Biopython code that builds the backbone (N, CA, C, O; Angstrom):
import numpy as np
from Bio.PDB.StructureBuilder import StructureBuilder

atoms = [
    (1, "MET", "N", (108.990, 117.844, 77.026)),
    (1, "MET", "CA", (109.625, 117.154, 78.134)),
    (1, "MET", "C", (110.160, 118.182, 79.131)),
    (1, "MET", "O", (110.662, 119.234, 78.736)),
    (2, "ALA", "N", (110.052, 117.877, 80.402)),
    (2, "ALA", "CA", (110.511, 118.805, 81.425)),
    (2, "ALA", "C", (112.010, 118.896, 81.459)),
    (2, "ALA", "O", (112.723, 117.938, 81.159)),
    (3, "GLU", "N", (112.479, 120.085, 81.836)),
    (3, "GLU", "CA", (113.917, 120.288, 82.042)),
    (3, "GLU", "C", (114.399, 119.640, 83.293)),
    (3, "GLU", "O", (113.667, 119.610, 84.283)),
    (4, "PRO", "N", (115.609, 119.114, 83.300)),
    (4, "PRO", "CA", (116.120, 118.531, 84.558)),
    (4, "PRO", "C", (116.244, 119.586, 85.627)),
    (4, "PRO", "O", (116.490, 120.756, 85.334)),
    (5, "LEU", "N", (116.076, 119.179, 86.844)),
    (5, "LEU", "CA", (116.148, 120.114, 87.972)),
    (5, "LEU", "C", (117.645, 120.511, 88.174)),
    (5, "LEU", "O", (118.541, 119.711, 87.907)),
    (6, "PRO", "N", (117.890, 121.738, 88.641)),
    (6, "PRO", "CA", (119.282, 122.188, 88.814)),
    (6, "PRO", "C", (119.963, 121.694, 90.092)),
    (6, "PRO", "O", (120.998, 122.230, 90.487)),
    (7, "PHE", "N", (119.395, 120.685, 90.732)),
    (7, "PHE", "CA", (119.985, 120.152, 91.943)),
    (7, "PHE", "C", (119.803, 118.673, 91.988)),
    (7, "PHE", "O", (119.026, 118.129, 91.203)),
    (8, "ARG", "N", (120.488, 117.992, 92.877)),
    (8, "ARG", "CA", (120.392, 116.567, 93.018)),
    (8, "ARG", "C", (120.046, 116.238, 94.465)),
    (8, "ARG", "O", (120.025, 117.113, 95.331)),
    (9, "VAL", "N", (119.764, 114.897, 94.717)),
    (9, "VAL", "CA", (119.407, 114.440, 96.033)),
    (9, "VAL", "C", (120.414, 114.804, 97.102)),
    (9, "VAL", "O", (120.008, 115.207, 98.192)),
    (10, "PRO", "N", (121.701, 114.683, 96.848)),
    (10, "PRO", "CA", (122.685, 115.046, 97.857)),
    (10, "PRO", "C", (122.553, 116.529, 98.246)),
    (10, "PRO", "O", (122.812, 116.875, 99.399)),
    (11, "ASP", "N", (122.155, 117.411, 97.313)),
    (11, "ASP", "CA", (121.961, 118.832, 97.643)),
    (11, "ASP", "C", (120.769, 118.962, 98.623)),
    (11, "ASP", "O", (120.831, 119.728, 99.584)),
    (12, "LEU", "N", (119.688, 118.202, 98.363)),
    (12, "LEU", "CA", (118.537, 118.266, 99.275)),
    (12, "LEU", "C", (118.896, 117.743, 100.683)),
    (12, "LEU", "O", (118.448, 118.259, 101.707)),
    (13, "LYS", "N", (119.711, 116.715, 100.667)),
    (13, "LYS", "CA", (120.156, 116.152, 101.994)),
    (13, "LYS", "C", (120.925, 117.171, 102.801)),
    (13, "LYS", "O", (120.755, 117.264, 104.017)),
    (14, "LYS", "N", (121.765, 117.934, 102.136)),
    (14, "LYS", "CA", (122.551, 118.958, 102.774)),
    (14, "LYS", "C", (121.634, 120.032, 103.345)),
    (14, "LYS", "O", (121.859, 120.506, 104.459)),
    (15, "LEU", "N", (120.600, 120.423, 102.598)),
    (15, "LEU", "CA", (119.650, 121.416, 103.053)),
    (15, "LEU", "C", (118.921, 120.940, 104.321)),
    (15, "LEU", "O", (118.779, 121.670, 105.301)),
    (16, "VAL", "N", (118.471, 119.689, 104.250)),
    (16, "VAL", "CA", (117.745, 119.108, 105.421)),
    (16, "VAL", "C", (118.672, 119.067, 106.622)),
    (16, "VAL", "O", (118.265, 119.431, 107.726)),
    (17, "LYS", "N", (119.901, 118.636, 106.432)),
    (17, "LYS", "CA", (120.813, 118.526, 107.547)),
    (17, "LYS", "C", (121.099, 119.913, 108.135)),
    (17, "LYS", "O", (121.215, 120.042, 109.354)),
    (18, "ALA", "N", (121.213, 120.942, 107.305)),
    (18, "ALA", "CA", (121.474, 122.285, 107.742)),
    (18, "ALA", "C", (120.309, 122.780, 108.634)),
    (18, "ALA", "O", (120.521, 123.378, 109.688)),
    (19, "ALA", "N", (119.086, 122.509, 108.173)),
    (19, "ALA", "CA", (117.895, 122.890, 108.917)),
    (19, "ALA", "C", (117.852, 122.140, 110.262)),
    (19, "ALA", "O", (117.532, 122.737, 111.290)),
    (20, "GLN", "N", (118.169, 120.856, 110.257)),
    (20, "GLN", "CA", (118.188, 120.053, 111.489)),
    (20, "GLN", "C", (119.245, 120.527, 112.421)),
    (20, "GLN", "O", (119.029, 120.546, 113.632)),
    (21, "ASP", "N", (120.398, 120.917, 111.906)),
    (21, "ASP", "CA", (121.497, 121.429, 112.732)),
    (21, "ASP", "C", (121.096, 122.739, 113.417)),
    (21, "ASP", "O", (121.617, 123.078, 114.480)),
    (22, "MET", "N", (120.169, 123.467, 112.801)),
    (22, "MET", "CA", (119.646, 124.692, 113.408)),
    (22, "MET", "C", (118.549, 124.420, 114.451)),
    (22, "MET", "O", (118.016, 125.349, 115.058)),
    (23, "GLY", "N", (118.219, 123.129, 114.650)),
    (23, "GLY", "CA", (117.235, 122.762, 115.625)),
    (23, "GLY", "C", (115.829, 122.700, 115.081)),
    (23, "GLY", "O", (114.878, 122.623, 115.859)),
    (24, "LEU", "N", (115.659, 122.732, 113.764)),
    (24, "LEU", "CA", (114.328, 122.709, 113.196)),
    (24, "LEU", "C", (113.954, 121.282, 112.826)),
    (24, "LEU", "O", (114.687, 120.619, 112.093)),
    (25, "PRO", "N", (112.827, 120.806, 113.323)),
    (25, "PRO", "CA", (112.329, 119.436, 112.941)),
    (25, "PRO", "C", (111.809, 119.520, 111.556)),
    (25, "PRO", "O", (110.786, 120.167, 111.334)),
    (26, "VAL", "N", (112.467, 118.891, 110.582)),
    (26, "VAL", "CA", (112.023, 118.908, 109.179)),
    (26, "VAL", "C", (110.904, 117.901, 108.990)),
    (26, "VAL", "O", (111.051, 116.739, 109.371)),
    (27, "THR", "N", (109.792, 118.318, 108.412)),
    (27, "THR", "CA", (108.656, 117.468, 108.170)),
    (27, "THR", "C", (108.446, 117.140, 106.696)),
    (27, "THR", "O", (107.671, 116.246, 106.356)),
    (28, "GLY", "N", (109.135, 117.865, 105.829)),
    (28, "GLY", "CA", (109.000, 117.594, 104.409)),
    (28, "GLY", "C", (109.714, 118.583, 103.512)),
    (28, "GLY", "O", (110.219, 119.604, 103.980)),
    (29, "ILE", "N", (109.756, 118.296, 102.273)),
    (29, "ILE", "CA", (110.376, 119.149, 101.264)),
    (29, "ILE", "C", (109.404, 119.300, 100.138)),
    (29, "ILE", "O", (108.837, 118.310, 99.676)),
    (30, "VAL", "N", (109.186, 120.542, 99.666)),
    (30, "VAL", "CA", (108.343, 120.787, 98.498)),
    (30, "VAL", "C", (109.203, 121.397, 97.405)),
    (30, "VAL", "O", (109.879, 122.402, 97.623)),
    (31, "VAL", "N", (109.176, 120.802, 96.263)),
    (31, "VAL", "CA", (109.921, 121.333, 95.106)),
    (31, "VAL", "C", (108.841, 121.907, 94.146)),
    (31, "VAL", "O", (107.960, 121.185, 93.680)),
    (32, "GLY", "N", (108.937, 123.171, 93.883)),
    (32, "GLY", "CA", (107.981, 123.843, 93.020)),
    (32, "GLY", "C", (108.249, 123.589, 91.569)),
    (32, "GLY", "O", (109.353, 123.171, 91.218)),
    (33, "PRO", "N", (107.292, 123.821, 90.713)),
    (33, "PRO", "CA", (107.482, 123.588, 89.279)),
    (33, "PRO", "C", (108.537, 124.505, 88.680)),
    (33, "PRO", "O", (109.054, 124.221, 87.600)),
    (34, "ASP", "N", (108.861, 125.583, 89.350)),
    (34, "ASP", "CA", (109.907, 126.476, 88.866)),
    (34, "ASP", "C", (111.250, 126.088, 89.422)),
    (34, "ASP", "O", (112.235, 126.783, 89.170)),
    (35, "GLY", "N", (111.334, 124.989, 90.180)),
    (35, "GLY", "CA", (112.593, 124.515, 90.739)),
    (35, "GLY", "C", (112.895, 125.102, 92.148)),
    (35, "GLY", "O", (113.959, 124.853, 92.715)),
    (36, "SER", "N", (111.950, 125.872, 92.686)),
    (36, "SER", "CA", (112.162, 126.397, 94.023)),
    (36, "SER", "C", (112.008, 125.280, 95.052)),
    (36, "SER", "O", (111.246, 124.334, 94.854)),
    (37, "ILE", "N", (112.726, 125.407, 96.124)),
    (37, "ILE", "CA", (112.740, 124.366, 97.203)),
    (37, "ILE", "C", (112.226, 125.047, 98.462)),
    (37, "ILE", "O", (112.706, 126.115, 98.843)),
    (38, "HIS", "N", (111.238, 124.417, 99.109)),
    (38, "HIS", "CA", (110.745, 124.818, 100.374)),
    (38, "HIS", "C", (110.840, 123.684, 101.380)),
    (38, "HIS", "O", (110.309, 122.593, 101.168)),
    (39, "ILE", "N", (111.527, 123.964, 102.477)),
    (39, "ILE", "CA", (111.683, 122.927, 103.528)),
    (39, "ILE", "C", (110.561, 123.181, 104.553)),
    (39, "ILE", "O", (110.481, 124.264, 105.133)),
    (40, "LYS", "N", (109.730, 122.214, 104.762)),
    (40, "LYS", "CA", (108.644, 122.284, 105.731)),
    (40, "LYS", "C", (109.166, 121.894, 107.104)),
    (40, "LYS", "O", (109.800, 120.849, 107.252)),
    (41, "THR", "N", (108.915, 122.704, 108.088)),
    (41, "THR", "CA", (109.351, 122.407, 109.423)),
    (41, "THR", "C", (108.182, 122.565, 110.395)),
    (41, "THR", "O", (107.165, 123.178, 110.074)),
    (42, "MET", "N", (108.350, 122.007, 111.570)),
    (42, "MET", "CA", (107.327, 122.095, 112.574)),
    (42, "MET", "C", (107.871, 123.092, 113.604)),
    (42, "MET", "O", (109.038, 123.019, 113.987)),
    (43, "ASP", "N", (107.031, 124.012, 114.042)),
    (43, "ASP", "CA", (107.520, 124.972, 115.009)),
    (43, "ASP", "C", (107.663, 124.338, 116.391)),
    (43, "ASP", "O", (107.143, 123.245, 116.613)),
    (44, "ALA", "N", (108.339, 124.981, 117.306)),
    (44, "ALA", "CA", (108.681, 124.427, 118.588)),
    (44, "ALA", "C", (107.460, 124.061, 119.415)),
    (44, "ALA", "O", (107.492, 123.077, 120.153)),
    (45, "LYS", "N", (106.367, 124.847, 119.305)),
    (45, "LYS", "CA", (105.134, 124.562, 120.054)),
    (45, "LYS", "C", (104.542, 123.256, 119.553)),
    (45, "LYS", "O", (104.132, 122.425, 120.364)),
    (46, "GLU", "N", (104.483, 123.046, 118.243)),
    (46, "GLU", "CA", (103.944, 121.808, 117.721)),
    (46, "GLU", "C", (104.789, 120.611, 118.148)),
    (46, "GLU", "O", (104.261, 119.569, 118.537)),
    (47, "ASN", "N", (106.110, 120.780, 118.070)),
    (47, "ASN", "CA", (107.031, 119.724, 118.485)),
    (47, "ASN", "C", (106.848, 119.385, 119.946)),
    (47, "ASN", "O", (106.842, 118.205, 120.297)),
    (48, "GLU", "N", (106.701, 120.361, 120.801)),
    (48, "GLU", "CA", (106.498, 120.141, 122.254)),
    (48, "GLU", "C", (105.173, 119.416, 122.499)),
    (48, "GLU", "O", (105.091, 118.522, 123.341)),
    (49, "ALA", "N", (104.143, 119.812, 121.757)),
    (49, "ALA", "CA", (102.829, 119.180, 121.907)),
    (49, "ALA", "C", (102.938, 117.704, 121.480)),
    (49, "ALA", "O", (102.379, 116.825, 122.135)),
    (50, "ASP", "N", (103.631, 117.449, 120.423)),
    (50, "ASP", "CA", (103.773, 116.037, 119.966)),
    (50, "ASP", "C", (104.509, 115.205, 120.995)),
    (50, "ASP", "O", (104.116, 114.073, 121.278)),
    (51, "ALA", "N", (105.589, 115.764, 121.567)),
    (51, "ALA", "CA", (106.389, 115.067, 122.575)),
    (51, "ALA", "C", (105.517, 114.787, 123.827)),
    (51, "ALA", "O", (105.563, 113.698, 124.398)),
    (52, "THR", "N", (104.726, 115.798, 124.233)),
    (52, "THR", "CA", (103.878, 115.627, 125.389)),
    (52, "THR", "C", (102.833, 114.548, 125.179)),
    (52, "THR", "O", (102.585, 113.733, 126.067)),
    (53, "LEU", "N", (102.219, 114.544, 123.997)),
    (53, "LEU", "CA", (101.249, 113.470, 123.647)),
    (53, "LEU", "C", (101.901, 112.113, 123.635)),
    (53, "LEU", "O", (101.343, 111.145, 124.151)),
    (54, "GLU", "N", (103.055, 112.034, 123.061)),
    (54, "GLU", "CA", (103.775, 110.697, 123.033)),
    (54, "GLU", "C", (104.066, 110.219, 124.429)),
    (54, "GLU", "O", (103.851, 109.045, 124.730)),
    (55, "ARG", "N", (104.552, 111.092, 125.297)),
    (55, "ARG", "CA", (104.829, 110.748, 126.701)),
    (55, "ARG", "C", (103.556, 110.240, 127.363)),
    (55, "ARG", "O", (103.575, 109.201, 128.023)),
    (56, "TRP", "N", (102.440, 110.968, 127.193)),
    (56, "TRP", "CA", (101.194, 110.578, 127.810)),
    (56, "TRP", "C", (100.751, 109.177, 127.297)),
    (56, "TRP", "O", (100.317, 108.331, 128.078)),
    (57, "MET", "N", (100.867, 108.965, 126.006)),
    (57, "MET", "CA", (100.428, 107.697, 125.433)),
    (57, "MET", "C", (101.310, 106.536, 125.973)),
    (57, "MET", "O", (100.795, 105.458, 126.267)),
    (58, "ARG", "N", (102.609, 106.760, 126.097)),
    (58, "ARG", "CA", (103.476, 105.746, 126.643)),
    (58, "ARG", "C", (103.083, 105.377, 128.113)),
    (58, "ARG", "O", (103.087, 104.207, 128.495)),
    (59, "ASN", "N", (102.749, 106.414, 128.905)),
    (59, "ASN", "CA", (102.437, 106.181, 130.281)),
    (59, "ASN", "C", (101.023, 105.663, 130.498)),
    (59, "ASN", "O", (100.747, 105.019, 131.510)),
    (60, "ASN", "N", (100.156, 105.928, 129.589)),
    (60, "ASN", "CA", (98.734, 105.554, 129.752)),
    (60, "ASN", "C", (98.201, 104.551, 128.730)),
    (60, "ASN", "O", (97.014, 104.228, 128.698)),
    (61, "GLY", "N", (99.086, 104.094, 127.933)),
    (61, "GLY", "CA", (98.623, 103.316, 126.772)),
    (61, "GLY", "C", (98.623, 101.860, 126.893)),
    (61, "GLY", "O", (98.245, 101.163, 125.951)),
]
sb = StructureBuilder()
sb.init_structure("model")
sb.init_model(0)
sb.init_chain("A")
sb.init_seg("    ")
for serial, (resi, resn, name, xyz) in enumerate(atoms, 1):
    if name == "N":
        sb.init_residue(resn, " ", resi, " ")
    sb.init_atom(name, np.array(xyz, "f"), 0.0, 1.0, " ", f" {name:<3s}", serial, name[0])
structure = sb.get_structure()
């Protein structure tokens, strides 16, 4: 049986909020089998491209 992870959901929420407070758009969280946590973010260029596409779709859709 697997060992329990050394963190809880509130801990993950704090990490996500900290990343968002730094201006990083969080796209996901990956928890490794060793208990490591990786927060996936979108870089500013990708975020700008998404915003531009959404604006275009609203205006032309």
